[in-house]
C-alpha positions as CSV (number, residue, x, y, z in Angstrom):
1,M,87.6,102.6,95.3
2,P,91.4,101.9,95.0
3,P,92.7,98.5,94.1
4,L,92.8,96.1,97.0
5,R,96.6,95.9,97.5
6,Q,98.9,98.7,96.3
7,I,102.1,100.2,97.7
8,R,101.3,103.8,98.5
9,A,104.3,105.8,99.7
10,Q,106.2,109.1,99.6
11,Y,109.0,108.5,97.1
12,D,111.1,109.9,94.3
13,A,113.3,108.4,91.6
14,R,115.9,107.2,94.0
15,T,114.4,106.9,97.5
16,I,111.2,105.9,99.3
17,V,110.1,106.9,102.8
18,V,109.1,104.2,105.3
19,Y,108.0,104.7,108.9
20,Q,109.0,103.1,112.2
21,A,108.1,104.0,115.8
22,Y,110.4,103.5,118.7
23,S,111.0,104.4,122.3
24,P,113.2,107.5,122.8
25,A,116.0,105.2,124.0
26,V,116.2,103.8,120.4
27,A,115.2,106.8,118.4
28,V,117.4,109.5,120.0
29,P,120.7,107.8,119.4
30,A,119.6,106.8,115.9
31,L,118.7,110.4,115.1
32,R,122.1,111.7,116.5
33,A,124.0,109.1,114.3
34,D,121.6,109.5,111.3
35,R,121.5,105.7,111.3
36,F,120.4,103.0,113.6
37,V,122.8,102.2,116.4
38,A,122.6,100.4,119.7
39,P,120.2,99.9,121.5
40,F,118.4,99.2,118.1
41,S,118.3,95.5,117.8
42,F,120.3,94.0,115.0
43,N,119.2,90.5,116.0
44,R,115.5,90.6,115.3
45,M,113.2,91.4,112.3
46,T,112.5,95.1,111.9
47,W,109.2,96.1,110.2
48,I,109.0,99.0,107.8
49,K,105.8,100.6,106.6
50,P,105.4,103.1,103.8
51,S,101.9,104.1,105.0
52,F,102.1,107.0,107.5
53,L,98.4,106.5,108.5
54,W,98.9,102.8,109.1
55,L,101.8,103.5,111.4
56,M,99.8,106.2,113.2
57,H,97.1,103.6,113.9
58,R,99.8,101.1,115.1
59,S,101.6,103.6,117.4
60,N,98.4,105.4,118.5
61,W,99.8,108.7,117.0
62,A,103.1,108.2,118.9
63,Q,101.3,107.7,122.2
64,K,101.8,103.9,122.6
65,P,104.5,102.9,125.1
66,G,107.7,102.0,123.3
67,Q,106.5,103.8,120.2
68,E,106.6,107.4,121.3
69,C,109.0,108.5,118.5
70,V,108.0,108.3,114.9
71,L,110.8,108.2,112.4
72,A,110.6,108.7,108.6
73,V,113.3,106.5,107.3
74,R,114.3,107.4,103.8
75,I,115.8,104.4,102.0
76,T,117.1,103.8,98.5
77,R,114.6,102.5,96.0
78,E,117.2,99.9,95.1
79,G,117.2,98.7,98.7
80,W,113.4,98.7,98.8
81,E,113.2,96.7,95.6
82,E,115.9,94.3,96.8
83,A,113.8,93.7,100.0
84,L,110.7,93.0,98.0
85,S,112.6,90.7,95.6
86,Q,113.5,88.5,98.6
87,A,110.1,88.7,100.3
88,V,107.5,86.1,100.9
89,L,103.9,86.6,102.0
90,T,103.4,85.8,105.7
91,T,100.4,83.7,104.5
92,S,102.7,81.4,102.5
93,D,103.7,77.9,103.6
94,P,105.1,78.3,107.2
95,A,108.4,76.5,106.4
96,H,108.9,78.9,103.4
97,V,108.2,81.9,105.6
98,A,110.6,80.7,108.3
99,R,113.5,80.6,105.7
100,A,112.6,83.9,104.1
101,A,114.9,86.9,104.5
102,V,112.0,89.3,104.2
103,H,108.3,89.0,105.1
104,V,105.4,90.9,103.7
105,Q,101.9,91.2,105.1
106,W,99.0,93.2,104.0
107,D,96.9,95.0,106.7
108,P,93.9,97.2,106.3
109,E,94.9,100.7,105.5
110,R,93.6,103.3,107.9
111,S,91.7,106.5,107.6
112,L,92.7,109.7,109.3
113,R,90.5,108.7,112.3
114,G,92.0,105.2,112.4
115,A,89.1,103.3,110.8
116,A,90.0,100.3,108.8
117,L,89.5,100.9,105.0
118,N,88.6,98.4,102.3
119,H,92.1,98.3,100.8
120,Y,95.4,97.2,102.2
121,S,98.8,98.6,103.2
122,I,102.0,96.7,102.9
123,Q,104.2,96.0,105.9
124,V,107.7,94.7,105.2
125,G,109.7,92.7,107.7
126,V,113.4,92.9,107.1
127,G,115.0,89.8,108.6
128,R,118.2,89.5,110.7
129,G,120.2,88.5,107.7
130,L,119.5,91.8,106.0
131,I,119.3,94.3,108.9
132,R,123.0,95.4,108.6
133,T,122.4,96.0,104.8
134,F,119.3,97.9,105.6
135,V,121.1,100.1,108.1
136,D,124.5,100.5,106.4
137,D,123.5,100.5,102.7
138,W,119.8,101.4,102.2
139,I,119.2,104.2,104.7
140,V,119.7,107.6,103.3
141,D,118.5,109.6,106.3
142,L,116.3,109.5,109.4
143,T,113.9,112.3,110.3
144,D,111.9,112.7,113.5
145,V,108.3,113.3,112.5
146,T,106.8,112.8,116.0
147,A,105.8,116.5,116.4
148,Q,104.1,116.4,113.0
149,A,102.2,113.2,114.0
150,R,101.1,114.7,117.3
151,R,100.0,117.9,115.6
152,I,97.9,116.0,113.0
153,A,96.3,114.0,115.8
154,G,95.5,117.1,117.8
155,L,93.8,118.7,114.8
156,V,91.8,115.6,114.2
157,Q,90.7,115.4,117.9
158,S,89.7,119.1,117.9
159,G,87.5,118.7,114.8
160,H,89.9,120.1,112.2
161,A,90.3,117.0,109.9
162,S,90.7,119.1,106.8
163,K,93.7,121.0,108.3
164,A,95.1,117.7,109.5
165,R,94.8,116.1,106.1
166,R,96.9,118.9,104.6
167,L,99.8,118.0,106.9
168,L,99.9,114.3,105.8
169,P,102.9,113.2,103.8
170,P,102.1,113.1,100.1
171,E,101.8,109.4,99.3
172,R,101.0,108.0,95.9
173,V,101.1,104.5,94.3
174,C,104.6,103.2,94.0
175,P,105.2,100.7,91.3
176,A,106.9,97.4,91.8
177,P,108.6,95.1,89.2
178,A,106.0,92.8,87.5
179,A,107.4,89.6,88.9
180,T,107.5,91.0,92.4
181,A,104.0,92.4,92.1
182,E,102.6,89.0,91.0
183,R,104.4,87.1,93.8
184,L,103.4,89.6,96.5
185,R,99.8,90.0,95.1
186,I,100.3,93.7,94.5
187,D,97.4,95.0,92.4
188,G,98.0,97.4,89.4
């Protein structure tokens, strides 16, 4: 059994992939510009999730209204680590959470079929004060992975889970600096 809380993601030495789901009204202009543009909201927290399967659960495999487009958002590792360095757990003192630039919560990781697993996946809420930095400095590129998500869902629904599993993004444990890991309760 994996440790309770780890960051599992697709990453390399300089970038990490996080996922977000949007309506076509937000996703299509963002994909054209290769960055978030209006009507993306720069005035509210945006949540980024490195777990593909967790986002599939959240967006119902790109079927949930307002979440029909799944984007793989490749950001710099430097930006990711900057976000985590400013993060507080949403279970912290409410006054502390209200002042935090970044929020972190741990939610049950999901299986290919959407069942809650016995370990957790990190969700990172980038606050209004950092959204411009996220968009302008951290994002390396945006990729539409909606078709891939729907193909995987179709394979699972038709009883071909092993074929579906082969199409999942390759996620592995992504390390965090020791002080950040301790503060955010990230397990080894």
